[in-house]
RODO-2510 file (C-alpha; in nm, 4 decimals, decimal comma):
residues 654
     n   res          X          Y          Z
     1     m    23,7169     7,9036     2,2128
     2     s    23,8251     8,1851     1,9992
     3     k    23,4811     8,1935     1,8466
     4     e    23,3231     8,2715     2,2169
     5     i    23,6186     8,5162     2,2166
     6     d    23,5349     8,6599     1,9466
     7     r    23,1509     8,7069     2,0407
     8     r    23,2568     8,8516     2,3757
     9     g    23,4993     9,1102     2,2026
    10     f    23,2270     9,2256     1,9578
    11     l    22,9684     9,2593     2,2345
    12     l    23,2411     9,4871     2,4269
    13     m    23,2989     9,6865     2,1562
    14     m    22,9470     9,7858     2,0868
    15     l    22,8373     9,8568     2,4412
    16     y    23,1873    10,1016     2,4043
    17     g    23,0254    10,2618     2,1069
    18     l    22,6982    10,3075     2,2106
    19     g    22,8364    10,4404     2,5204
    20     t    23,0445    10,6721     2,3694
    21     m    22,7924    10,7790     2,1509
    22     a    22,5649    10,8540     2,4440
    23     v    22,8142    11,0877     2,6072
    24     v    22,8924    11,2577     2,2683
    25     g    22,5322    11,3014     2,2199
    26     q    22,4862    11,4453     2,5914
    27     l    22,8061    11,6652     2,5020
    28     g    22,6249    11,7967     2,2021
    29     n    22,2730    11,8365     2,3787
    30     l    22,4482    12,0972     2,6837
    31     q    22,6413    12,2346     2,4307
    32     f    22,3899    12,3396     2,1885
    33     r    22,0688    12,2492     2,2348
    34     k    22,0758    12,3548     2,6585
    35     r    22,3456    12,5929     2,6225
    36     d    22,1442    12,9168     2,6728
    37     i    21,9475    12,7589     3,0067
    38     l    22,2462    12,6380     3,1314
    39     a    22,4574    12,9675     3,0700
    40     a    22,1439    13,1657     3,2202
    41     t    22,0978    12,9058     3,5296
    42     a    22,5039    12,9616     3,5835
    43     a    22,4933    13,3277     3,5436
    44     a    22,1971    13,3488     3,7727
    45     q    22,3730    13,1698     4,0588
    46     h    22,5779    13,4426     4,1932
    47     t    22,6107    13,6895     4,4702
    48     q    22,3658    13,9815     4,5575
    49     r    22,3841    14,2596     4,8122
    50     l    22,0847    14,2926     5,0383
    51     t    22,0175    14,6046     5,2453
    52     e    21,9349    14,5299     5,6203
    53     p    21,7672    14,8566     5,7655
    54     a    21,9708    14,9845     6,0928
    55     p    21,8133    15,0030     6,4431
    56     r    21,6536    15,3733     6,4669
    57     g    21,8135    15,5372     6,7955
    58     e    21,6128    15,5715     7,1113
    59     i    21,4930    15,9323     7,2549
    60     l    21,4875    15,9297     7,6369
    61     d    21,4272    16,2061     7,8926
    62     r    21,7127    16,3870     8,0868
    63     n    21,6955    16,0518     8,3411
    64     g    21,6954    15,8074     8,0924
    65     v    21,3123    15,7073     8,0675
    66     p    21,2558    15,5839     7,7264
    67     l    20,9980    15,7985     7,5006
    68     a    21,0952    15,6422     7,1557
    69     t    21,2481    15,3027     7,1183
    70     n    21,2497    14,9950     6,8954
    71     r    21,0875    14,6745     6,9149
    72     p    21,0695    14,3785     6,6939
    73     s    20,7628    14,3222     6,4292
    74     n    20,7144    14,0372     6,1788
    75     v    20,7195    14,2042     5,8618
    76     v    20,5822    14,0783     5,5182
    77     v    20,7939    14,1323     5,2184
    78     i    20,8133    14,0194     4,8669
    79     r    21,1438    13,9622     4,6701
    80     y    21,2491    14,1080     4,3022
    81     p    21,1395    13,9521     4,0762
    82     y    20,8159    13,8282     4,2316
    83     y    20,6528    14,1966     4,2658
    84     n    20,7224    14,3384     3,9039
    85     y    20,3535    14,2394     3,8264
    86     r    20,4263    14,4909     3,5073
    87     k    20,5932    14,1715     3,3229
    88     n    20,4186    13,8733     3,4582
    89     e    20,0324    13,8641     3,5095
    90     e    20,0618    13,5442     3,7745
    91     y    20,2608    13,8017     3,9474
    92     r    19,9753    14,0181     3,9559
    93     r    19,7797    13,7697     4,1234
    94     s    19,9653    13,6646     4,3567
    95     l    20,0032    14,0273     4,4659
    96     e    19,6238    14,0545     4,4675
    97     l    19,6149    13,7394     4,7182
    98     l    19,8740    13,8763     4,9281
    99     a    19,6770    14,1895     4,9662
   100     d    19,3649    13,9710     5,0533
   101     l    19,5491    13,7654     5,3023
   102     t    19,7186    14,0540     5,4693
   103     r    19,4179    14,2940     5,4352
   104     v    19,6205    14,5519     5,2735
   105     d    19,4752    14,8094     4,9892
   106     l    19,5550    14,6408     4,6607
   107     q    19,5981    14,9758     4,4593
   108     e    19,8065    15,1206     4,7571
   109     l    20,0179    14,8181     4,7668
   110     l    20,0903    14,8196     4,3647
   111     e    20,1378    15,1970     4,4183
   112     r    20,4490    15,0745     4,6744
   113     v    20,5639    14,8549     4,3915
   114     d    20,5666    15,0838     4,1133
   115     y    20,7548    15,3251     4,3586
   116     k    21,0119    15,0684     4,3943
   117     l    21,0411    15,0160     4,0618
   118     e    21,0707    15,4008     3,9560
   119     t    21,2876    15,5033     4,2202
   120     d    21,5422    15,2294     4,3553
   121     m    21,7498    15,0436     4,1036
   122     r    21,8278    14,7811     4,3930
   123     f    21,5874    14,5781     4,2799
   124     f    21,6804    14,2700     4,4899
   125     d    21,5560    14,4707     4,8165
   126     p    21,2347    14,3651     4,8740
   127     v    20,9103    14,5214     4,9013
   128     v    20,7569    14,5443     5,2344
   129     v    20,4090    14,4941     5,2458
   130     k    20,3071    14,4895     5,5981
   131     a    20,4503    14,5015     5,9421
   132     d    20,3101    14,3579     6,2705
   133     i    20,1176    14,0833     6,0482
   134     t    19,8472    13,8813     6,2936
   135     q    19,8959    13,5423     6,3830
   136     e    19,6072    13,4618     6,1365
   137     e    19,7761    13,6849     5,8756
   138     y    20,0966    13,4378     5,9223
   139     a    19,9005    13,1344     5,9357
   140     a    19,7018    13,2527     5,5697
   141     i    20,0631    13,3212     5,4148
   142     v    20,1731    12,9687     5,4970
   143     a    19,8937    12,8166     5,3888
   144     n    19,9309    12,9444     5,0581
   145     r    20,2954    12,9590     5,0185
   146     d    20,2716    12,7606     4,6854
   147     r    20,0416    13,0658     4,5474
   148     l    20,2823    13,3224     4,6729
   149     p    20,6045    13,2867     4,5015
   150     g    20,8974    13,5153     4,6547
   151     v    20,7001    13,6039     4,9788
   152     d    20,8701    13,5872     5,3034
   153     v    20,7997    13,7164     5,6537
   154     v    21,1318    13,8984     5,8379
   155     v    21,1689    14,0279     6,1706
   156     r    21,2352    14,3657     6,1633
   157     p    21,2594    14,6862     6,4390
   158     v    20,9953    14,9265     6,4055
   159     r    20,9371    15,2140     6,6276
   160     q    20,7819    15,1853     6,9660
   161     y    20,6411    15,4987     7,1885
   162     p    20,6253    15,3517     7,5718
   163     q    20,4724    15,6778     7,7245
   164     k    20,2255    15,6881     7,3997
   165     d    20,0600    16,0555     7,3986
   166     l    20,3130    16,1920     7,6352
   167     a    20,5296    16,4918     7,5008
   168     a    20,4106    16,3667     7,1337
   169     h    20,4448    16,7025     6,9688
   170     v    20,7698    16,7221     7,1144
   171     i    20,8702    16,3640     7,0412
   172     g    20,7183    16,3058     6,6707
   173     y    20,6554    16,0244     6,4556
   174     v    20,8072    15,8435     6,1436
   175     g    20,6794    15,6956     5,8071
   176     e    20,7186    15,5678     5,5082
   177     i    20,9346    15,8200     5,2704
   178     t    20,7625    16,0205     5,0022
   179     r    20,8387    16,0560     4,6396
   180     e    20,8818    16,4347     4,7454
   181     e    21,1023    16,3221     5,0281
   182     l    21,3102    16,1006     4,8507
   183     e    21,3676    16,3929     4,5674
   184     a    21,4250    16,6464     4,8446
   185     l    21,7123    16,4245     5,0253
   186     a    21,8624    16,2873     4,6781
   187     g    22,2290    16,1849     4,7277
   188     q    22,1713    16,1486     5,0948
   189     g    22,1337    15,7611     5,0843
   190     y    21,7452    15,6891     5,0925
   191     r    21,5484    15,4505     4,9175
   192     g    21,2154    15,3947     4,8438
   193     g    21,0823    15,1908     5,1562
   194     d    21,2734    15,3887     5,4260
   195     v    21,1593    15,4685     5,7332
   196     i    21,2111    15,8745     5,8094
   197     g    21,0961    16,1403     6,0644
   198     k    20,7946    16,3497     5,9963
   199     a    20,7388    16,5450     6,2499
   200     g    20,9084    16,6670     6,6033
   201     l    21,2099    16,5380     6,7049
   202     e    21,1862    16,2509     6,4866
   203     r    21,2364    16,5173     6,1706
   204     y    21,4654    16,7470     6,3285
   205     y    21,7556    16,5046     6,4420
   206     e    21,6771    16,2808     6,1666
   207     s    22,0360    16,2570     6,0111
   208     y    22,1447    16,0919     6,3844
   209     l    21,8567    15,8851     6,4739
   210     r    21,8260    15,7168     6,1175
   211     g    22,1695    15,5084     6,1582
   212     t    22,3461    15,3275     5,8815
   213     p    22,1938    15,0783     5,6921
   214     g    22,4085    14,7116     5,6476
   215     i    22,4990    14,5258     5,3605
   216     r    22,4774    14,1558     5,3687
   217     q    22,6090    13,9454     5,0601
   218     v    22,3838    13,5844     4,9732
   219     q    22,3790    13,3621     4,7218
   220     i    22,1074    13,2953     4,4968
   221     d    21,9654    13,0994     4,2300
   222     y    21,8369    13,1370     3,8655
   223     s    21,5088    13,2121     4,0401
   224     f    21,6350    13,4830     4,3013
   225     v    21,5612    13,2857     4,5994
   226     p    21,8384    13,3019     4,8329
   227     i    22,0356    12,9596     4,8834
   228     g    22,3729    13,1022     5,0746
   229     d    22,4173    13,3797     5,3614
   230     l    22,7944    13,4796     5,2465
   231     g    22,7768    13,7520     5,5622
   232     w    22,7832    14,1056     5,6115
   233     l    22,9824    14,3505     5,3946
   234     k    22,9130    14,6210     5,6137
   235     e    22,6984    14,5624     5,9469
   236     p    22,3973    14,7899     6,0202
   237     v    22,4925    15,0743     6,2874
   238     p    22,2208    15,1649     6,4570
   239     g    22,1582    15,5595     6,4909
   240     a    22,2397    15,7760     6,7791
   241     n    22,0408    15,8343     7,1156
   242     l    21,8945    16,1851     7,1680
   243     i    21,8795    16,2604     7,5763
   244     l    21,6524    16,5220     7,5884
   245     t    21,6303    16,7993     7,8542
   246     l    21,2347    16,6920     7,9422
   247     d    21,1839    16,5717     8,2626
   248     v    20,8843    16,3228     8,2143
   249     g    20,7597    16,3680     8,5757
   250     l    20,7402    16,7307     8,5330
   251     q    20,5987    16,6868     8,1481
   252     a    20,3517    16,4555     8,2910
   253     l    20,2260    16,7018     8,5744
   254     t    20,2212    17,0079     8,3006
   255     e    19,9781    16,7944     8,0900
   256     r    19,7554    16,6797     8,3771
   257     a    19,7451    17,0671     8,4925
   258     l    19,6548    17,1883     8,1705
   259     d    19,4056    16,9379     8,1059
   260     w    19,2859    17,0015     8,5100
   261     q    19,2375    17,3515     8,4612
   262     m    19,0806    17,3356     8,1182
   263     l    18,7997    17,1105     8,2640
   264     r    18,7629    17,3849     8,5799
   265     i    18,7341    17,6398     8,3063
   266     q    18,4634    17,4477     8,1214
   267     n    18,2665    17,3685     8,3732
   268     i    18,2543    17,6859     8,6532
   269     y    17,9844    17,9151     8,5871
   270     h    18,2066    18,2895     8,5917
   271     v    17,9806    18,5432     8,7713
   272     n    18,1242    18,8393     8,6312
   273     d    18,0942    18,7592     8,2515
   274     r    17,7940    18,5448     8,3287
   275     k    17,8583    18,2412     8,1187
   276     t    18,0673    17,9453     8,1299
   277     y    18,4017    17,9007     7,8906
   278     t    18,2990    17,5810     7,7654
   279     e    18,5111    17,5826     7,4471
   280     a    18,8748    17,6311     7,6707
   281     k    18,9405    17,2691     7,5250
   282     a    19,3047    17,3681     7,3572
   283     g    19,6230    17,5053     7,4806
   284     a    19,9904    17,5063     7,5583
   285     a    20,2524    17,5259     7,8092
   286     v    20,6218    17,5544     7,8066
   287     v    20,8655    17,5441     8,1102
   288     m    21,2046    17,6369     8,0762
   289     d    21,5143    17,6734     8,2789
   290     v    21,5869    18,0584     8,2893
   291     r    22,0019    17,9728     8,3437
   292     t    22,0468    17,7087     8,0368
   293     g    21,7499    17,7562     7,8033
   294     a    21,6601    17,3803     7,8440
   295     i    21,2999    17,3450     7,8161
   296     l    21,1994    17,1050     8,0755
   297     a    20,8547    17,0535     7,9995
   298     m    20,6510    17,1573     7,6609
   299     a    20,2616    17,0685     7,6252
   300     s    20,0144    17,1158     7,3917
   301     r    19,6572    16,9910     7,4298
   302     p    19,4886    16,8332     7,2933
   303     s    19,7456    16,5416     7,1942
   304     y    19,7454    16,1996     7,0394
   305     d    19,8763    15,8479     7,1192
   306     l    20,1820    15,8295     6,8962
   307     n    20,1924    15,4923     6,8595
   308     l    19,8879    15,5113     6,5957
   309     w    20,1434    15,5856     6,3495
   310     v    20,3252    15,2586     6,4260
   311     p    20,3703    15,0560     6,1875
   312     a    20,1854    15,3245     5,9301
   313     i    19,8405    15,5111     6,0688
   314     s    19,5110    15,3518     5,9426
   315     p    19,3296    15,6079     5,6944
   316     e    19,0508    15,6409     5,9460
   317     d    19,2920    15,7273     6,2031
   318     y    19,4498    15,9890     5,9955
   319     e    19,1076    16,1563     5,8804
   320     r    18,9846    16,1659     6,2368
   321     l    19,3048    16,3871     6,3277
   322     v    19,3187    16,5878     6,0526
   323     n    18,9378    16,6444     6,0439
   324     d    18,9443    16,7016     6,4031
   325     p    18,8435    17,0994     6,4607
   326     i    19,0439    17,1124     6,7257
   327     s    19,3461    16,9826     6,5305
   328     p    19,5243    16,7676     6,7845
   329     l    19,8332    16,7373     6,5580
   330     w    19,9135    17,1008     6,5919
   331     n    20,1966    17,1786     6,8158
   332     r    20,0597    17,4843     6,9961
   333     a    20,3737    17,5577     7,1748
   334     v    20,5494    17,6371     6,8697
   335     q    20,2872    17,6657     6,6100
   336     g    20,0410    17,8065     6,7882
   337     t    20,0438    18,2095     6,7340
   338     y    19,8535    18,4146     6,9578
   339     q    19,7671    18,7566     7,0535
   340     p    19,9871    18,7753     7,3930
   341     g    19,7545    19,0628     7,5619
   342     s    19,8902    19,2138     7,8489
   343     t    20,1782    18,9763     7,9357
   344     w    20,3255    19,2169     7,6445
   345     k    20,3138    19,4830     7,8844
   346     m    20,6906    19,4153     8,0118
   347     v    20,8266    19,5016     7,6342
   348     t    20,6036    19,8085     7,6264
   349     a    20,7585    19,9109     7,9796
   350     a    21,0968    19,8260     7,9055
   351     a    21,0746    20,0450     7,5519
   352     a    20,9430    20,3221     7,7336
   353     l    21,1741    20,3349     8,0288
   354     m    21,4898    20,2838     7,7520
   355     e    21,3256    20,5188     7,5181
   356     g    21,3270    20,7478     7,7961
   357     v    20,9634    20,8730     7,7109
   358     v    20,9034    20,7991     8,1172
   359     t    21,0657    20,7648     8,4160
   360     p    21,0273    20,4755     8,6696
   361     r    20,8560    20,7066     8,9267
   362     e    20,6510    20,9212     8,7078
   363     e    20,2563    20,8390     8,7538
   364     v    19,9986    20,8374     8,4803
   365     f    19,6133    20,9148     8,6357
   366     c    19,3827    20,6277     8,5078
   367     g    19,0021    20,7106     8,5298
   368     g    18,8915    20,4301     8,3571
   369     r    18,9160    20,5590     8,0058
   370     y    19,2076    20,7022     7,7626
   371     k    19,0839    21,0255     7,6469
   372     e    19,2928    21,0467     7,3342
   373     t    19,1348    20,7286     7,1820
   374     n    18,8119    20,6906     7,3786
   375     q    18,9310    20,3180     7,4876
   376     n    18,8785    20,1874     7,8064
   377     c    19,0717    20,0332     8,0715
   378     w    18,9635    19,6649     8,1858
   379     n    18,8745    19,8380     8,5438
   380     r    18,6048    20,0870     8,4381
   381     w    18,6352    20,2913     8,7941
   382     g    19,0422    20,3287     8,7096
   383     h    19,3176    20,2630     8,9060
   384     g    19,4252    20,6361     9,0179
   385     r    19,7651    20,7502     8,9519
   386     v    20,0094    20,4596     8,8902
   387     d    20,3735    20,4575     8,7955
   388     v    20,5344    20,1361     8,5855
   389     a    20,5601    19,8872     8,8717
   390     r    20,1994    19,9843     8,9693
   391     a    20,0726    19,9571     8,6495
   392     l    20,2101    19,6262     8,5646
   393     r    20,0421    19,4949     8,9267
   394     d    19,7326    19,6391     8,8221
   395     s    19,7530    19,5866     8,4466
   396     c    19,6310    19,9406     8,3890
   397     n    19,5509    19,9569     8,0291
   398     v    19,5228    20,3384     8,0731
   399     y    19,8692    20,3643     8,1503
   400     f    20,0267    20,1775     7,8679
   401     y    19,8148    20,3364     7,6342
   402     e    19,9695    20,6369     7,6871
   403     m    20,2911    20,4986     7,6651
   404     g    20,2158    20,3527     7,3156
   405     r    20,1102    20,7130     7,2427
   406     r    20,4538    20,8309     7,3487
   407     l    20,6504    20,5647     7,1645
   408     g    20,4865    20,5459     6,8363
   409     i    20,4506    20,2021     6,6865
   410     d    20,7469    20,1724     6,5136
   411     r    20,9928    20,1781     6,8176
   412     l    20,7349    19,9315     6,9910
   413     v    20,8035    19,6990     6,6834
   414     k    21,1985    19,7771     6,7311
   415     w    21,1251    19,6458     7,1183
   416     a    20,9640    19,3731     7,0067
   417     q    21,2426    19,2711     6,7981
   418     i    21,4652    19,3085     7,0597
   419     f    21,3262    19,0789     7,3005
   420     g    21,3040    18,8136     7,0086
   421     f    20,9645    18,8391     6,8755
   422     g    20,9105    18,8414     6,4993
   423     s    21,1491    18,5466     6,4854
   424     r    21,1814    18,1919     6,5582
   425     t    21,3502    18,1248     6,8399
   426     g    21,5526    17,8253     6,7181
   427     v    21,4142    17,5448     6,9495
   428     d    21,4898    17,2360     6,7997
   429     l    21,1699    17,1570     6,6369
   430     p    21,0864    17,2074     6,2774
   431     e    20,7448    17,3082     6,2846
   432     e    20,8488    17,6533     6,4533
   433     e    20,6446    17,9540     6,3549
   434     p    20,7969    18,3263     6,3683
   435     g    20,4761    18,5024     6,5061
   436     f    20,3742    18,8483     6,3735
   437     l    20,5147    19,2241     6,3966
   438     p    20,3102    19,4962     6,2407
   439     t    20,6346    19,6225     6,0473
   440     r    20,6248    19,9468     5,8629
   441     e    20,6241    19,7269     5,5680
   442     w    20,3271    19,5299     5,6352
   443     r    20,1278    19,8728     5,7454
   444     e    20,2222    20,0305     5,4164
   445     a    20,0971    19,7102     5,2168
   446     r    19,8131    19,6710     5,3653
   447     a    19,7168    20,0768     5,3367
   448     r    19,7972    19,9816     4,9561
   449     d    19,6317    19,6634     4,8965
   450     e    19,3008    19,6962     5,1682
   451     g    19,3006    20,0605     5,2073
   452     l    19,3189    19,9995     5,6006
   453     e    19,5268    20,3154     5,7292
   454     w    19,6901    20,2718     6,0720
   455     y    19,5820    20,4932     6,3691
   456     l    19,6610    20,6229     6,6958
   457     g    19,4068    20,4027     6,8305
   458     d    19,5887    20,0933     6,6831
   459     t    19,9125    20,1780     6,8327
   460     t    19,8088    20,1893     7,1909
   461     s    19,5901    19,8829     7,1349
   462     a    19,9396    19,7020     7,0584
   463     a    20,1041    19,8392     7,3454
   464     i    19,8679    19,6345     7,5543
   465     g    19,9235    19,3187     7,3387
   466     q    19,7034    19,3379     7,0647
   467     t    19,7829    19,2732     6,6817
   468     f    20,1189    19,1320     6,7565
   469     q    20,1306    18,7348     6,7548
   470     v    20,3528    18,5436     6,9390
   471     t    20,3911    18,1871     7,0320
   472     p    20,4276    18,0527     7,3717
   473     v    20,7836    17,9437     7,3141
   474     q    20,8979    18,2701     7,2668
   475     l    20,6967    18,3817     7,5848
   476     a    20,8885    18,1410     7,7512
   477     r    21,1863    18,2644     7,6543
   478     y    21,0946    18,6242     7,6937
   479     c    20,9939    18,5530     8,0622
   480     a    21,3713    18,3703     8,1339
   481     a    21,5269    18,6768     7,9634
   482     i    21,3395    18,8948     8,2144
   483     a    21,4078    18,6796     8,5196
   484     n    21,8067    18,6023     8,4351
   485     g    21,9021    18,9646     8,4181
   486     g    21,8525    19,0572     8,0196
   487     t    22,0250    18,7184     7,8641
   488     l    21,8200    18,5653     7,5646
   489     l    21,8711    18,1800     7,5429
   490     r    21,8119    17,9894     7,2559
   491     p    21,5574    17,7137     7,3865
   492     r    21,6516    17,3553     7,3449
   493     l    21,5263    17,0052     7,4103
   494     v    21,8305    16,8096     7,3796
   495     e    22,0905    16,7776     7,6084
   496     r    22,3289    16,5258     7,4054
   497     i    22,3459    16,3075     7,1089
   498     v    22,5148    15,9634     7,2302
   499     a    22,6099    15,7148     6,9645
   500     a    22,4693    15,3371     7,0247
   501     d    22,8652    15,2503     7,1330
   502     g    22,7934    15,5117     7,4364
   503     t    23,0395    15,7926     7,2463
   504     v    22,9288    16,1211     7,2889
   505     l    22,8781    16,2852     6,9709
   506     k    22,7452    16,6099     7,0525
   507     s    22,6683    16,8336     7,3658
   508     f    22,4625    17,0965     7,3950
   509     g    22,4614    17,4124     7,6769
   510     p    22,3593    17,7459     7,7132
   511     e    22,3616    17,9345     7,3857
   512     p    22,2760    18,3105     7,4380
   513     q    22,1508    18,4900     7,1392
   514     g    22,1842    18,8222     7,2995
   515     e    22,1617    19,0762     7,5669
   516     l    21,8587    19,2904     7,6189
   517     p    21,9655    19,6716     7,6260
   518     v    21,7506    19,7114     7,9317
   519     s    21,9578    19,8666     8,2314
   520     r    21,9334    19,6964     8,5453
   521     e    21,7277    19,9507     8,7225
   522     a    21,4394    19,9590     8,4589
   523     l    21,4554    19,5585     8,4828
   524     a    21,4308    19,5743     8,8439
   525     e    21,1342    19,7871     8,8067
   526     i    20,9389    19,5723     8,5780
   527     v    21,0508    19,2677     8,8194
   528     r    20,9327    19,4815     9,0787
   529     g    20,6036    19,5000     8,9245
   530     m    20,5690    19,1314     8,8529
   531     k    20,6407    19,0378     9,2057
   532     m    20,3430    19,2614     9,2781
   533     v    20,1441    19,0642     9,0175
   534     n    20,1524    18,7593     9,2066
   535     a    20,1236    18,9459     9,5752
   536     p    19,8046    19,0157     9,7485
   537     g    19,6011    19,3075     9,5289
   538     g    19,7399    19,1631     9,2124
   539     t    19,5680    19,0037     8,9058
   540     s    19,6692    18,7131     8,9635
   541     d    19,5590    18,4365     9,2169
   542     f    19,8937    18,3572     9,3405
   543     g    19,7961    18,6725     9,5899
   544     r    19,5292    18,4479     9,7254
   545     w    19,6865    18,1095     9,6832
   546     p    20,1086    18,1650     9,7247
   547     l    20,3216    17,8943     9,7033
   548     p    20,4435    17,8535    10,0590
   549     g    20,8694    17,9515    10,0908
   550     i    20,8298    18,0038     9,7099
   551     p    20,8298    18,3753     9,5921
   552     t    20,6938    18,4254     9,2370
   553     a    20,6843    18,6896     8,9669
   554     g    20,4455    18,6887     8,7211
   555     k    20,1835    18,8634     8,4459
   556     t    19,8586    18,7716     8,3295
   557     g    19,6993    18,8374     8,0137
   558     t    19,3866    18,8545     7,8665
   559     a    19,3598    18,8617     7,4272
   560     e    19,0859    18,8821     7,1932
   561     y    19,0379    18,5739     7,0125
   562     p    18,9049    18,5507     6,6256
   563     g    18,5274    18,4794     6,6592
   564     s    18,5045    18,3514     7,0077
   565     d    18,5684    18,3796     7,3583
   566     n    18,8828    18,5362     7,4678
   567     l    19,2159    18,4096     7,5505
   568     g    19,3910    18,3391     7,8678
   569     v    19,7592    18,4015     7,8970
   570     y    20,0279    18,3886     8,1561
   571     v    20,3823    18,4064     8,2208
   572     c    20,5693    18,3744     8,5468
   573     f    20,9243    18,3018     8,7130
   574     a    21,0250    18,1369     9,0604
   575     p    21,1986    18,2131     9,2755
   576     a    21,1428    18,5461     9,2303
   577     d    21,4804    18,6618     9,3830
   578     n    21,7029    18,4082     9,2679
   579     p    21,5424    18,2241     8,9289
   580     e    21,5366    17,8885     8,7997
   581     v    21,2450    17,8320     8,5931
   582     a    21,0041    18,0383     8,3652
   583     v    20,6298    17,9138     8,2775
   584     a    20,4468    18,0356     7,9972
   585     v    20,0638    17,8786     7,9743
   586     v    19,8203    17,9429     7,6665
   587     i    19,4493    17,8071     7,7051
   588     e    19,2102    17,9216     7,3902
   589     r    18,8984    18,0730     7,4699
   590     a    18,9699    18,0460     7,8679
   591     g    18,8195    18,4314     7,8995
   592     h    19,0780    18,5529     8,1054
   593     g    19,4743    18,5345     8,1862
   594     g    19,3612    18,4816     8,5932
   595     s    19,1816    18,1492     8,4724
   596     v    19,5049    17,9980     8,3486
   597     a    19,7507    18,1084     8,6043
   598     p    19,6384    17,7782     8,8116
   599     v    19,8348    17,5680     8,5663
   600     a    20,1286    17,7764     8,6426
   601     r    20,1076    17,7333     9,0038
   602     s    20,0099    17,3289     8,9670
   603     i    20,3896    17,3270     8,7654
   604     l    20,5728    17,4987     9,0211
   605     a    20,4183    17,3343     9,3177
   606     g    20,5865    17,0047     9,1746
   607     y    20,9275    17,1252     9,0541
   608     f    21,0027    17,2754     9,4105
   609     g    20,8115    16,9765     9,5835
   610     v    20,5399    17,2154     9,7470
   611     e    20,2514    17,0524     9,8524
   612     l    19,9041    17,2684     9,7602
   613     p    19,6186    17,2647     9,9994
   614     p    19,2905    17,1013     9,8194
   615     e    19,1152    17,4609     9,7848
   616     d    19,3719    17,5793     9,5758
   617     p    19,2521    17,5916     9,2296
   618     a    19,5770    17,4413     9,0957
   619     f    19,5433    17,1374     9,3691
   620     i    19,4771    16,8618     9,1021
   621     p    19,2852    16,5726     9,2768
   622     p    19,4138    16,2111     9,2761
   623     e    19,0867    16,1186     9,1315
   624     f    19,1290    16,3029     8,7958
   625     p    19,0891    16,2116     8,5106
   626     e    18,9400    15,8875     8,6169
   627     k    18,6904    16,0605     8,7305
   628     k    18,6463    16,3192     8,5308
   629     e    18,2817    16,2975     8,4626
   630     e    18,1680    16,2962     8,7972
   631     i    18,4068    16,5692     8,9156
   632     a    18,2753    16,8073     8,5991
   633     r    17,9040    16,7433     8,7225
   634     a    18,0519    16,8759     9,0751
   635     l    18,1641    17,1768     8,9212
   636     r    17,8813    17,2814     8,7109
   637     s    17,6555    17,2370     9,0152
   638     g    17,8494    17,4918     9,2214
   639     r    18,0163    17,2176     9,4303
   640     r    18,3587    17,1989     9,5152
   641     w    18,5095    16,8205     9,4848
   642     i    18,7338    16,7232     9,7826
   643     s    18,9456    16,4674     9,7983
   644     r    18,9599    16,1757    10,0023
   645     r    19,3035    16,0528     9,9555
   646     s    19,3035    15,8191    10,2691
   647     q    18,9881    15,6226    10,1469
   648     g    19,0903    15,6835     9,7589
   649     n    18,7870    15,8487     9,6689
   650     g    18,6295    16,1946     9,6462
   651     a    18,3273    16,3710     9,7519
   652     v    18,1330    16,6804     9,7129
   653     s    18,1163    16,9801     9,9262
   654     d    17,8791    17,3156     9,9158
***
């Protein structure tokens, strides 16, 4: 019995010894042989901060109609360290496969990774590869999951422009931040891969629209794969919303009116000129509240669909837009600098009256030619004896040549500056140009550098709106100042900025920029002349086609357009006796200012709710633009398009 007990004790001791040796051996293995691996694993199982972009603020018209919003998008991203192809050849092969599956240019993807590595120390934030992936691309990624380490498909908000090309130049677009922009905005919280406003209101109000990114804390393992969500350290704050002064309905009408009138100009044979102005394909119009400076509509033609930029514009579309000879990306309302032609004559009239070189009732004889400089009036038979109001009505060049001679170029430039020309209006668009004035400094530099002296003929030409260069928004502000009694108002596109929770962050009201030093009597004479322009016998077609019950005041202008047909310009305000709204219209290569006046009449008819007769050139057929080609053929053949509203189709008549 004792021998049996001794045998069992021995076996137990052996087993105990072997177990002890195994435990000690494993402890030694863990402590010495695998110490570095386990320490790295433990260190890697820690928390990381992941930046989540904030939804961008929306842009809405004055009635709440959305112009720029957000929508969810499936976005392919790749996490750290799997995008760092510089340190791992296998990662490069993964990037090559990913680029092939998502149809992304490999070089562009590698540049994006380099950009991330060089500019952003938050390596754990993933690199965006492509947004708006298709179902086929998603399926391909899933099928190759084992060969694409670190690749995820996440849902993120991207921009959406529900009105497509409507007010495109005003709204602007967004895009990925560039290296240059990142350097310029250093210290403002931007990182590589961020989306930023590139043009229009999207750019001007970027600081309000962008919002504040959120920070989420996640737990990751040794291979940097998230294994747990620890919640928000800071939730993202959506960007603020812009409530605009624009009215979508009036904006759409303004753009349609421009398109309609350009179609007419391109296809109607002008008997007096013995030609058709087929190149009248570009222009701009601005509609402004004369009491507040609010821009109710701002159109530039041609335009483009803002959704081309979402989520990123293709190289083909970008090349097409950039290389288009008519420059659709150019906002002609604020960037187009044009000679104003005879719409400038109110500046010359105000300067002459206030400088005392003429009285309201003094008459100047026009026989069709100005003898001092041998320049012609547009009417070769002359206008006879005219005072300032009748000179505006008839757009008499000889009268204003004489005023230019009496004033001199320096006083003309001075009064141009008084009316706000030669400097930016302050409209809330980053692209605005200041225009051009032939100042003394410019004239002296031209004489010194090019040997071109300034002569009396240059001054008289300037007095009728040549040489000076202005923008359509400047013309609208100028016309509004005449209408409201002499107050220059800052044109503005935003009514208020509202936080996502409804808090009003900022409101905008009328912002006077100065009072015109023009007497009430002088302004009254100028307005009287502008009323006569739009009355029977005036130079606009408002005399033949008035707005029933709405008296108007305006001025046509025809200006030289370098190397091509003349520019057509028109400004007006209404009602003439109690003004509410001013309109400025420019159409390139239109031939005459009278040809563009119907654009303003279409706009005013819509604004005041006036129904135009189908015979009015400003009447826009309901079939336009759907039957654009058919209508154009009718116009070219000398026939008139008559709309049959009840039948929903159109007919032509001799």
